[in-house]
N, C-alpha and C positions, 0 to 999 in steps of 0.2 A: 387181137390177144385169142387164144387157144390156149386154156387152164386145163389141172385137172386135179379134184379133192381129193384127196385119201383120211383117211382116218392116221392120227398121230406125225403125219408130214406136213412139209408148209406146201403151199399152192406149188406147181410144178407146171412148165409150159410144154403143151403137146406140139410134138414135132413129126411122129412118125405114130403106126399105130400101136407100138410098143411101148407107149408113154401113156397111155389109156386106160391097157390091162389092170382087171378088178378096181375099177375105179367107180365111186358111184358118185357122180357127180360133175360133167364136164359142163365145164363154162366160157361159151363165146360172147366175148367183149369187144363191141363194134367191132366184128371178123370181116379180113378180107376173104375177096373170091374165092381164095385158096386155103384157106383155113374151113372155109364151109365145106366145098368139096371134101377136105380131109375129114370134118366131123360127120359129113354125111358117110363116107367109105368106114369108117368105123363104128356108123352108130348103124347103119342101114337104114338110117330112115331120110325120106326128105326134108331139107333143113328152109323153112321160112326165111323169106326174104321180108325186109321191113316194111313195106308197102302189105304182104300179108298179114304181119302183127297189128295194120293200124288198121285191120277191118273194121267195121265195128257191128258187123252183123252176128249175132249170137252163134249161127252156124260155122261164122266162120274163127270166132275162135274159140271156140271149145268143141270138140269134135274126136274121133278115133279115126283111125287110119292104121291100118293091118292090128297089131297088138298093143300100140302105142297110142296114151292120150296128147291129143296137140290140147297145150292150153297158152290165150296171150288175153293181156288187159294193160290197158295203159298205166304210167306210176309216174306219180308226181315223186321229184327229188328239188327239194328246198336249200340255195347256199345264202347263207345269211338271209339279207333282206330281198332275192330273187327268186324265182322259181321257175321251173318247166316241166313240162310232161316228155315222155318217154316211153315206147311201145318195150313190152318185155315179155318172151315168148318160153316156152315151157316143153317140152318130150319128155313124158314118163314114160318109159318102159317098164319089162319086168325086173330088169336088173340093175340099171342106171336111170339119170333124171339129167337132161342135157336143158340147158338153159341157153338164151338168146338175148343179149341186151346191147343197149349201144350207148351207156356211159353207165361210170362205176355210182354203186348204190351204198351208202354207208349197212342198210340191211343185209346187202348179199356178202361184205365184206366180214360182218357180224359172223356169219352161218361158216365162213371158209376158216373163221380163226376157231371157231368152236370145234368143227370136224379137225384142224391140225391138232387140239387139243386131246383129241380122245383116242382111246385104243382099241374100244370094240368095234364091231364089224356094222357098217351103217347099210340100210338098201336106198334103192333111188326114191319111194316114196317114205322113208322117215325124212330123209334131207330136203325133198318137197315139202314136209310139213314145217320144218325147221326155216324154212326158207318165210313159207308161209306167215309165222308166229312171229319171224323177226319183221316180217314189213307190216304188219298191223303193228307191232309196237312202235314202228319207227312212224307212220302215221298216228299216231294214237302222240307220240310227241309234237307233231306237227300238230296237231289241235290244240296241244296245250299250248304250244307258244303262241298260236294265233290266237285263242282263247286271253293269253296275256295284254296283245297286242293292243287286241278290240278294248279291251279294261283301260290301256294306254289313253287310246284314241277316245274312248267315250269323256276321261276326263279333261283332254284337251279341247273337243269340242265344247262343253259344257261349262266348264268349271277354271278355262283358261282367262287373263284380263284381258279388256279391250285390246287390240290390238291398235299400235300408232296411229294415226293418219297416213293412210298412203299406203299403209302395208296392209290392211284388210282381207284387201285383192289376193295379197298374194298368199296370204296364211291359209283361206278360205280353197284356192287353190289345191296348196299344199296337201290339206287336207282331205281334199275330193279324192285326189291320187291315190291317197292311202289307205281310202276307203274301197276303191274302185278296187284295188291291188290286191285286197284282204278276201272280197267278195269273189277274184277269179281263185284266189289262192283252194278258197274254201269248198269251189265250184270243182275244183281238180283233184282235193283230196276225195271228194265226194266219187268221181267217176275212179277213183282208183280201189276206194271200199267196196263200191258197187262189183269192177271188176274183180277182184279177190273172192269175193261172199260167191262170185258166181263159180270161180272155181271150186272153192270149196267144197257146196254143194255136188258140183259136176263128181268129183275125185271121189267124194265119199258114197252115192250111187248111183257109181257104174259100177254094173253086176261083170265086166270083164277084167275086172281089174280090183280084184278085192283087196279089203286094209283090214289088220287086224283090229281087236277091238279097242287097242293102245291108242292107235293111231287114228283108228274114228272118235273116241272121245274125245283128242287134243282137236280135232276139225272141229268136232263140236262146239268147243271152248274158243277156236277161233270165229266159229262162225255167229255166238253171244257178244264177245268183244267187238266185233266189226255191226253186230246191234247198234251197241250202247253209242260206239262211234257215231254211226249215223243218225241218232238218235241228238247227239252232242252238234253236229254239223247241219241238221233244221235249226235247233237253237240258233246260233254260229251265222246261217244266212240270213234270221231274221233280226237279230241285233245288227249286222250289216247293212239290211233293207233301211232298219230304223236309224243309222246314221247317216247312212247315205241320203234320206229324204230330211233328216234332220242338218245338213251340212247347206241341202239344197233351198233350202228354208234360210240360214242365215245370209247365204248367197243371193237371193229375194228380198232378204232386208236391205243388204248392202245396196241392192240395186235401187231399193227408192230411195233410200236415203240421198244416194246421186241425183234421183228425179227433185227430191225436193230441192237440192240446192239449186237445179237447174229453171225449177220452179218460181225460188226466191229472185233469183237473178232476174227473171224475163219479168216478171211485177216490178221492182222495182226499178227496171229499166221503162217501162212504159209511161207513169205518169210525171215523170221531168222530162221524156221526152215530146210528152201533150204539150208542157207549159212551155217547153222553146218554140214549140211548130204555131202555136195561139200565137203568141207573142213576137214571133219571126214572120207573120204574115205582112205581107206590103198595101194593108189598104191604109187610108187617109185618117177616117174617122177613126183611130183607136184610143180613147180616154185617157189610159195610160202613156201615151207616145208623148208627151208633151211635160210629163210628171218629172220633177225634180228627182226622186227617189225610183222612179219606174224599174230602174237596169238592177241596183238592189234588191228593190220587191221580188224581180222574178226568181231571181238567186236564189231567195229566201224560200221561196215556194219551192222551187224543184229540190231544197235541200232539203225541205220537211217532207217532201213527196218522196224522199227515200229513207231519211231518219226511222219517219212511224212506221212503214210498213216492216222495217228492219227488228224493231222491240217491238211489235204484234208477233212476229213469226219468234222472236228469240224466246217472250214468255213461254209463247205454244211447244217450246222443246224443239225448233227445225234447227236450230242453229248451235247449238246448245242445252244444257240445264234448264227446265224451266223453275219458278217461282213457288 
């Protein structure tokens, strides 16, 4: 999809060069090869592919080509409990901004509505600042939701009732997956913030593409917001690591409880087996061989070797609450 965003008008699909006239923001959304070729003819710029936008070197993400500034960053998108990361590209020339993205983002949709509601003239520089502000606001919302989710998860880890027998392993596995997903989301948000910070710095310091003082001030505000969000991400990452360690600790406790049961079962099985082995030997001179109560004596002895260890383990709290 190839869209044109003009002040005072809804987004319009571009099918020819005339549709892009006097448009401050051209938007390639999951473009086809034909749409990429049309964008190249309209802008006179090289249109990077998805592989180009996914390069991780700074020199591939931030550079000048002719009079255009090429920028790219990974950007996280959250949908309910799921999220994924997709690259976003910006080509900022003197008259317009061209964006290349491969999935819809609510921040871009918000800026598109803001432009449609305005009547004053916009430059590509101002559109780029609007998008950066909206993206950072959206990342802040994701972090806020992540912080609330971690608070809920923390209460479930430390304040939840003891799960019923047989369900503890399943509950802990579920908690471990949720902690892992939270850590992945925090890491993805950090990458997005780092990319936006580099873009803001590169645009504000670029000598061949001067910005007005008003836009520089807004970019400085964006940079400060990103710095505070990075601090929040660091705190969130520490909390994720703490919850991960705590969950793994509870899993170790569950495993130790399982080993206790195996130890008890093994221990109480040894003594009666020993008694049965002694009195099952085929020697002629066994004192109890002709004893009238020998059979009942051996059964009682085996029962005692089972009951007494069970009572001992129970008092130590291995089989239930101790006294």
